[in-house]
Backbone bond lengths (Angstrom), bond angles and torsions (degrees), N, CA, C in turn:
res aa  C-N    CA-C-N  psi(-1)  N-CA   C-N-CA  omega(-1)  CA-C   N-CA-C  phi
1 S - - - 1.490 - - 1.511 111.59 -
2 S 1.292 121.12 -35.65 1.389 122.40 177.59 1.589 113.46 -69.77
3 S 1.338 114.48 -27.57 1.562 118.26 -179.73 1.464 106.17 -72.78
4 S 1.368 122.36 -33.43 1.468 119.49 -178.86 1.522 109.53 -73.29
5 S 1.305 120.60 -34.65 1.456 123.58 179.15 1.558 109.59 -66.98
6 S 1.355 115.91 -37.27 1.454 116.35 -176.94 1.539 108.43 -75.39
7 S 1.346 123.88 -28.56 1.392 122.33 174.60 1.472 116.81 -70.60
8 S 1.421 111.86 -30.44 1.464 115.84 177.74 1.514 113.09 -75.22
9 S 1.368 116.74 -15.08 1.487 118.31 177.90 1.558 110.72 -106.37
10 S 1.366 115.94 30.27 1.427 117.44 -179.30 1.495 111.31 -65.95
11 S 1.389 118.21 168.51 1.419 116.98 -174.15 1.576 108.22 -77.74
12 S 1.340 121.10 -4.77 1.373 122.00 176.44 1.566 114.86 -81.85
13 S 1.341 114.29 -8.08 1.352 120.79 -176.98 1.538 115.59 -66.55
14 V 1.282 116.38 140.43 1.473 114.58 -175.29 1.643 105.63 -122.83
15 V 1.245 115.37 131.46 1.450 123.88 178.94 1.544 109.78 -91.12
16 K 1.285 114.79 125.42 1.515 120.21 -179.57 1.488 108.00 -120.99
17 F 1.318 115.96 134.25 1.437 121.45 -179.66 1.560 109.84 -113.69
18 V 1.294 119.30 132.58 1.413 128.60 171.90 1.484 107.55 -109.70
19 M 1.231 121.63 102.98 1.564 130.38 173.21 1.480 107.11 -79.58
20 T 1.294 118.46 132.02 1.448 120.22 165.69 1.438 110.79 -121.89
21 T 1.327 114.98 141.39 1.457 123.15 176.11 1.442 112.07 -134.05
22 R 1.289 119.00 -178.32 1.395 125.25 -175.63 1.425 113.06 -151.56
23 H 1.241 125.93 153.63 1.442 124.97 174.50 1.505 113.74 -51.11
24 P 1.402 118.44 128.79 1.462 116.18 -167.37 1.588 113.06 -61.09
25 I 1.308 120.24 -33.57 1.440 118.68 -176.76 1.607 109.90 -73.19
26 A 1.328 115.17 -42.04 1.416 120.55 173.21 1.593 112.37 -58.40
27 N 1.141 114.58 -43.40 1.472 123.45 176.49 1.519 108.10 -60.69
28 A 1.230 121.98 -49.58 1.441 125.96 178.85 1.493 112.05 -59.86
29 L 1.329 115.55 -49.37 1.459 115.44 -178.96 1.460 111.20 -66.77
30 A 1.237 123.45 -36.61 1.480 125.66 172.26 1.568 109.22 -57.90
31 H 1.348 119.71 -49.15 1.424 118.40 177.01 1.564 115.16 -62.02
32 M 1.308 119.04 -28.28 1.424 117.89 -177.85 1.493 111.16 -69.05
33 K 1.349 123.61 -8.32 1.427 130.97 175.97 1.519 105.14 -81.35
34 W 1.279 124.09 -28.32 1.411 126.19 -169.56 1.526 110.11 -74.39
35 R 1.286 124.87 134.73 1.396 132.70 -173.33 1.615 106.75 -47.13
36 F 1.274 116.81 -49.62 1.458 120.85 -171.90 1.588 113.10 -76.77
37 C 1.321 117.18 -5.82 1.484 122.57 -179.91 1.593 111.99 -114.18
38 R 1.404 112.94 1.26 1.384 115.81 -176.38 1.475 107.69 -66.97
39 G 1.371 118.36 137.64 1.542 116.90 -179.23 1.506 113.09 91.60
40 M 1.336 117.68 -9.80 1.544 115.29 178.24 1.488 107.66 -83.55
41 K 1.330 112.02 151.27 1.469 113.63 178.79 1.553 111.08 -82.75
42 L 1.297 113.64 151.93 1.444 120.40 179.97 1.540 113.29 -52.48
43 N 1.336 115.13 -48.85 1.492 116.54 -178.52 1.637 111.33 -58.53
44 R 1.286 113.50 -34.56 1.469 115.90 -178.50 1.537 111.19 -63.73
45 L 1.340 112.45 -44.25 1.451 120.13 179.44 1.547 111.80 -67.19
46 V 1.347 111.43 -35.74 1.540 111.34 -178.85 1.610 106.82 -75.11
47 D 1.313 118.42 -35.25 1.450 118.93 173.10 1.482 116.53 -59.72
48 N 1.369 113.56 -35.22 1.395 118.67 173.49 1.417 111.98 -64.51
49 W 1.352 121.21 -45.81 1.395 124.46 -177.89 1.640 110.20 -61.38
50 V 1.353 110.11 -39.00 1.594 111.99 178.10 1.470 111.81 -64.04
51 H 1.354 116.70 -40.27 1.442 120.08 174.95 1.513 113.47 -57.84
52 V 1.264 116.37 -51.40 1.509 123.10 -174.29 1.511 107.39 -65.56
53 N 1.420 116.10 -43.19 1.379 117.63 178.71 1.560 114.46 -63.64
54 E 1.254 117.84 -38.55 1.525 123.97 176.90 1.546 109.06 -61.73
55 Y 1.382 113.67 -42.74 1.484 118.30 178.74 1.423 108.10 -64.01
56 M 1.386 119.68 -50.24 1.530 118.95 -177.96 1.519 108.23 -59.06
57 R 1.339 122.22 -43.76 1.466 124.04 -175.99 1.499 109.98 -67.51
58 S 1.276 118.87 -30.47 1.484 122.05 176.56 1.511 113.60 -62.85
59 D 1.324 116.12 -30.59 1.562 124.74 178.00 1.565 111.08 -79.03
60 L 1.373 119.93 -23.40 1.363 118.67 -175.77 1.488 117.21 -54.50
61 P 1.404 121.94 -40.52 1.439 125.09 -179.89 1.579 112.19 -60.05
62 H 1.392 111.96 -26.07 1.464 116.46 -175.22 1.443 110.33 -89.80
63 L 1.302 124.10 -5.68 1.524 125.73 -174.94 1.576 103.22 -106.17
64 T 1.368 106.08 137.57 1.496 115.95 -179.79 1.496 108.56 -83.12
65 H 1.373 117.82 -48.96 1.415 123.12 -175.66 1.464 111.60 -114.45
66 V 1.311 118.69 101.57 1.480 120.53 -174.27 1.522 109.87 -148.73
67 K 1.263 117.33 139.06 1.390 121.44 173.17 1.544 106.74 -128.00
68 V 1.368 117.09 141.44 1.505 127.61 175.77 1.502 108.17 -107.72
69 I 1.270 114.98 125.66 1.445 118.50 -177.36 1.535 107.47 -133.91
70 T 1.355 110.31 125.11 1.560 109.35 174.90 1.468 110.98 -87.46
71 L 1.388 112.78 149.75 1.431 121.00 -179.90 1.540 107.40 -56.28
72 E 1.359 119.73 -43.86 1.501 122.10 -178.29 1.507 109.80 -60.47
73 E 1.293 119.86 -36.44 1.508 119.61 -177.40 1.613 107.30 -76.67
74 F 1.308 112.83 -37.69 1.460 116.54 179.48 1.568 113.35 -62.59
75 T 1.394 114.56 -45.55 1.450 115.08 178.30 1.411 119.92 -66.43
76 Q 1.421 115.92 -20.30 1.413 120.45 179.20 1.601 112.35 -72.26
77 D 1.438 111.60 -32.65 1.460 115.59 176.56 1.432 109.92 -154.24
78 P 1.386 119.10 76.65 1.446 121.34 -176.51 1.471 114.76 -65.24
79 D 1.348 121.38 -33.83 1.435 120.83 176.32 1.460 113.61 -58.63
80 R 1.339 118.58 -40.39 1.450 122.19 176.76 1.467 114.58 -58.09
81 F 1.382 110.07 -46.47 1.457 114.79 -175.16 1.444 114.81 -70.54
82 L 1.409 116.62 -39.77 1.471 123.05 179.77 1.548 106.42 -68.01
83 D 1.348 122.44 -38.51 1.377 123.47 168.45 1.398 116.89 -54.25
84 E 1.294 118.05 -49.43 1.453 130.05 -179.80 1.486 109.80 -53.92
85 V 1.372 114.27 -53.76 1.432 120.23 -174.50 1.513 109.58 -70.78
86 Y 1.343 116.56 -35.91 1.554 118.13 177.85 1.516 108.79 -62.71
87 R 1.341 117.52 -48.34 1.457 122.30 -178.88 1.610 111.22 -59.79
88 W 1.400 113.22 -44.32 1.398 118.38 177.16 1.584 116.56 -49.75
């Protein structure tokens, strides 16, 4: 078992990141339905989305293999995106 884990962590392994995001208002409205977000103001949730999105975007230049996909794009053609990620 340990030999298979060492082969999967060889120096030839490539880490790939798929970042997903969503329109900030749609994201905030969805969060408002969650128990721990009930009562939060829309602008606070949108501000949080902006902060998290900026943080994610600041990481992009440091990542070699990364794709950013919006939920809105994905839902328009999920097969295309899944195929693209699979082939990648």
